[in-house]
N, C-alpha and C positions, 0 to 999 in steps of 0.2 A: 500489500497499498505507499502510495508517496501523494503529496500534500504536504499544503502552511498555514499551520491552525494556530488560533492567537489563544492564549492561556496568561486570563484573569485572575492572578491570587500574591495574594501578599502576606502571605503564609508561606518560607522564604522553604525550608524542607519541605512541604507537600508539594510546589511547584519542580523541588529538584528532585522530586521523586515521578513524580506525572512525566513531567522530560524529559528523563530518562526513559523511561517507557514507550512512549511514544514515538522516543526517537528507537528504540531497535524496531521499531514499527515503519519503519524510513519517514517518519516527520518531518519538519519540517516547524519547531516552535517560536515563536516569536511572544515573547516574557514583560508582564507588565502588572504596575503592583496595587494601581488606583483605576478612577472611574478619567480620567483628563489623561492620563494617560493612554487607555485603553478608545478614548475616541479620537486623539492625538493620530494612534496607530491606526485606523478604520478611515478616519479622512487620508492620512497619505497611502492607504492602500486604493481608496478607493480613486484619487488622482491619478496613484498610475497605472489605474484602469484591472487590476492585480485585485482580489477582493479574496482574504480567505476561506479556505473550503468547509471550516467551524470554527465554533468557539466555543473557551471552555471557562467557566466564570464563576468567580465565590457569591456569594452575597452578602458578609459583611466585610466591604473593604475598609479602606482608608479617611477617606471621603464620600461617603454616601453607599445607600445601597443599590447593590450589579442588581442585584432583579429587581428594583422600580423604575429605574434607569432603560429598561431594554423596548423599552419604543425608542427614545432615541438612537438604541442599535439597527431597532427595524427601520430607522431610516437613510441611515447611511447602506445598510444592506443585508434588503430584505426579506433574499433568499435561506443566506446564513442562518444554517443550526446551525442552536445555541446548546451547549450543556451546562443545567447549573448545578454546582454545586455546594453543600450547605451545612453549618454543624446546627445552623437551627431549628431540632428537626422537629417539624411541627405541620399538622397536618395545611393550616393556614401555610405555612411556606409551599407545601407540596402543590398544593392548591394551586398559588398566586406564581408559581413556576408553570402549571400546566396551562395556566389563563395567560400567560406570556407562550405559548405555544413554542417550550422549551419543547426538543430534539427528547431531551432526558432530564431529571433530577437524583442526584446524587447526594445519602442523608453520607457525613461526615461522623462516623471512620466510614470509606464506602470498599468495595474489592477491588481490586485494582487491575485484575484482567475480567471482571464485568465492564467497566469503565474505558479500556483500550476497545475493548467487543463495539460497546457504544461511540465509539468516536471513530472508528474503521466504516460504522454502518450510516453515520452522522455524514464524513462529512464526502460522501456519495450522492447526497443526498439534498433535496432543498425542502425548505416547505410553503406550505400557501398558505395566507394571511385570509385569518379570520376579521370579517366585520364584526365591530365594537359590542353592536347589539346580541352574537352569538358569543361572544364573554362572560360564563358564568362570576359573577361578583359573589368576593368570599370578604369574610368579616373574623378576623380570626380570632376578638372576645366572645364570637358565636357558635363557634364552634362547636358541633355533639361529640366530635372522637379526643380525648384528650392522653399523651405520649408523648416520651421522645424515643422510646428504647429502641432497640435494633428491630425488634420483632413489630412494634406498629409501621417501623419504617419502609418493609412493603406492601403492609396492608396499605396506609395514602397511596403508592404508588398504583398497588391494584386499579381505588376508589380514583385515581385523575383520569384513571388510563379509556373509566367505563361511560363519563362525566357525558363527554362528546356526540355517544352512540347508546344504541338503541337495546342492544346485545343483550340477553335476560342476563343477574347473577343470583349466584345460588353461595349463601354463607353459612359455613358450617364454624361449627366451635361450641364451645359448652355452657351450661346455662349459666347466663351472666354475664359474658365476655363481649355485650354489646350490638347483638348482631343487629337488632333493627336502626341505633345508632347507624350503624356503617348501610341500611336502605335510604333513612334522613339523610345522611350526607351526601349521595349519590346522586338523591331527589332536589338538592336543595339547592348543592354549587352542581347538575346538569343542564341539561338546554331542556328541562320536562317541569323545572322549579319553578312557573306560571298557573302548570299545572296542580289537580290538585295530590294528595298521597294519600292512598289510603289501604289501613291497613286491621290484616285482619287475622287470631292464630285461630288456626286449623284447627286446636288442639281441645281449642275452649267452647268448641259447637256442637250440637248430640250429634251425632253419626248422622241420624236419619234429618239435619235439619240445615246440612256439608251445605248443599249444592242447592238450598233456596238461599243459601244467605250469598255463594256466593256469585250466581247467576240471576238470584229473584224469581217470581214466582206471581202468577195468574191471580185470579181469585177465585177460588171455586178450584182450587188444586191438590189440594189435601184438608184435613179437619184440621178448621183453625183457621184455612187459609180466607178470609174475608173479606178480604180489601189488594188487592196489584204489588207488590213490592215490588223495591228494586235494589237488586242483587249487587255483591263490590266490586266487581269488571267494570258494570256502567257507573256507580259510583266514581271512579279514577278513569273516566275514558278521556282522553288528552293526556292523565296525567302518571302514577303510581301505583301500581297497585303490590305489599308486600306480604307477599304468605309466609305467614314463620307457624315454623314444628308441623311444616310439610310432611314430615319421616310420621305425621298418627293423622295421614290425611287419609280413608276410608278408600277400599278401591274399586269404587264404583265411581262415586266424585273423582278419583283420579284419571280415569277414563274419561268423564269428562270437561276434566282440566285440558287435558292433551291433545284434543279435539280443538279446546279452545283457542290452546296456544297456536297448532297444525294453521287452522283458518281466519284467526280473528275474529269471527264469530262466534256468538253463545247463543241460546238460548230460554225462556225460561221454565223452569218448572209449570208443569203443565200449560205451557205457552207452544203453538207452530210457525211463529215467525222469529225466522233467523235476524238477529243484530249485532250489527257492524262494530266493533268496539278496538279500538287505539290503545293499547295501553303497554308499560312499561313493569316487565313480571322483575322483582327480587322478589326469589322465596328464603328456606333460610330453617333449617332444621340442626339442634343435637344429636341429634342418629348417627350411626355409622349408616347409611343408607346398601351400601356393598353387601354384608350380609342379608338383608331386608331382603336387595336382589332376588341373592339367592333360595333363597326358601321363600318365596312369590307374596311377598308383603310390600314390595313398593316394585311397579312398575317398570324396569329396566329406559322401554325408549321415552319416559316421563325425564327419566335423569338425563336423558344424555339431551334431553330439550332444556329442562330448567339449569344445568351446567352444566352453562358456555362460557363462564367465566367462573371463576371456583373461587371465593374469596376464601381462602379460614383463620379464623379469629385466635389468635396464640392468648392461652389461657394465665391468667394473673400470675402463677409459680413463676411461668416462662417470662418472666417482665415488669421480675420487683423491681428493678433500679424505675419502675416508673409510679411504685404506690408513694412517692410522698407525692409528687405535684398531681396526681389521681388526690390522696386525703384535700390535703391546702383548696385546691379545686373547690370537693363536697365541702369543705369549712367557709369555705363564701356562699355555695349554693345555698347552706342548715342558715347561714345570719337573716340572707334574703328572703328566709321563705318565715324570716319571724322566730325562729331561736339563735339562744349566745352564741353572739360574736364569741371563739375559742381561737388558743391559736395550741402548738403542738411542737411539742421538746425532741430533741434530736433524740434522746434515747426513744422517744415513745416513736417515733420513726422508726427507728429500728425493730423498736417492739412491734411493731404492724406489719414489716418488712419481710419477718420470719414467721409470721403464719399460714396455717395452708391456704383458707381462703374458698376452699370446696366450692363453692356461692358466686367468685370471679367478682370482678370489679363490684355488680347490685350488689355485692353481699358487703362491700366493702364501705362504700356510698350507704350503706343502711347502721353501720357497726360507729361511719363520723357521725353520720343524724344522731343515733344512743349516744354518744361522749354530750356532744353537744347540746342539749338535753339534760343528762343524767349531771354531769362534774360540777362539783361542786367551785373550780377556783376556772381562771380564764385560761391558765399556762393547764395545760393537762398536760404531767407526766409518768413515765413509764409505769408507774406503782400505780396512779389513779387508775390506768389504763386499764389497768389490771384484776385493779379493785370491779368495773367496771362491769369486765368481756370476760373475766377469766383469767386464772391461767392455765392458757391450753393445751392438754393430753401429746406428743409428741405423736404424728399419723402424717406428715406430708409422701404424698409417692416421689422416689428417687423419681431428678429430671426426664430419665430414659427409657420410663418402664407405664405402667399402665395404673398402676394404685396395691398391686397385690406387694411387688418388693418393697415401695414402703411402711407396704405394715406387716409384712416381716419385722425388715430394720426396727418399726416399732416396737414387736416384740422381742425383741433379743436384748433392746436396749434399758425395757421395763424390766424380763428377765433377769438383765445383771443388776439393779438398781435394788427389787425390793425383793431377789433371791427368795419366793417362798418355799414354804413349808412343801416335804411329799408327802405327795399323795394330793394336793391343795393348788394344782397348777392351774388343771382345768376350770374353775370354779374363780381359784382368784383372778385370772387372766380377762373370762370371758365379761365377769365387773369390771375391771379396768376399760375391756376395747366394746363391748357392749354400745354407751351414748355415741362414742366417736363413730362410729361402725352405723347406728338406727343415723344420725348427723350428716354421716356423706352421703346417702344413700338417700335422705331427704334431700339433699342438692343437688341428686344427679336429676331428681325427678321433679325441679321443684317443686315441692314443701308434696308434692299428688300422695295421699296419705293410702287410697289403693292400688297406684303401680308400687309403693316404691316397697309397701306387703306385697306385690308376687314378687320382687327381683327380692325381694329376703325370704322369701319360700313361707312367711309366716299369714295364718291368718288378720284379715283385716283390724278385728279387734285384740287382737292380742299386741301386734302394730302401741295400739293406740294408752292398753295399758300401761307398756311400755313409755313410752310418748313421756304418761304422766306423771309414771314412777322416777324415770331419771330425771325429769324437769325439763324437758326438753322444748323448748320451743320452734313447732313447727312451722307459725309463721313466718321464721325470718328469713322463710326460703324458700315463701312462695315470690313469684314471679308479682312487683308493684300495678296494682292496673292506674 
């Protein structure tokens, strides 16, 4: 590969590494460290009739915001691809880069090989300009997603890639990771932001009413249908329809949903006329659909229709570095909602970072609200946090397993600490681990006791009894309405 690149980076070490890697690929690198130098280099290239093949630019430069001034770059070099590098790793930065028609956005620290591949692709391409009205407007203070961890950077980049198209998106992740927030972000920042955003939890609808809820019904279509009803598809016409917990949709409704996705037309229950609808579909699930397809519980053809652009969300345990900024964000929200304004000491933050968070971000939010309500001090320290939340039993899953190894590790720790008498291990271990086990399953099932009982293999009444006896609060695992 050959060509000339303009590198705008004020960190000498990063500039040196990038220059060496790109020169190895055959590129000539012109380096500058400020906006003023950048503009001078672009003016000089334009005057000589030899514009750069691509530009790499940092966001925060010594004399301003490199991203905010890309409009000036576009005037001087309208077809030059721009790759944005940034240590300001927020969704707002990723969206601003997308709004500016950046060829690619890389949060720091970045994968050097991936950067080199992107530069090679950019050097041979030219980006067309979008009209101003087509560009999503964003407000960094109102971004629905919070976090700067590497795990979230991949999510932000996927979001920005689907903003200007209507491809179907499947968001996956554990309960409480923020799947609906991803859907809202895609809608609010995308080309359909002026249309309606309609969310429906398919798991919360009685099975015999799912089709009526989605497609509507005509008067007299079934017992109780005393008037015509407009379904979610029609309500979302021109906008976005978010289908949450899609893995719990009944088989017959899956068939009708597939037909609607294929044809872009629906028919109300009890109706004869087909109705054209124009909606973008974003689906979400906390279930692994692959084994459900094998078991015949989920249609394979529907899965492929939904899984055009998969966006997997990381659990909170894989982005613990975000707990601090999330906690501060929720403290502000709690104060705005009328609760006392609180602060957390560094030790309290570390305490939060060490917890299991089986309910993920939703659980963290509820915990912060509880702290704001129940703390007697404006500054919450680690001891106060333990008094309010309790000292957590070691139960966290290892990073590279599905939880079983984590339970085994916790059991080994307990055995080493407790040294139970001979003949009492089973009873003692059960007493120590029954509560966190039930809480873990309740977290996985969003507080649904019937589903939790099925997972545990016990009677629902037995589960209720143990919840009461162990003083478990099932409501804290339920999804907020």
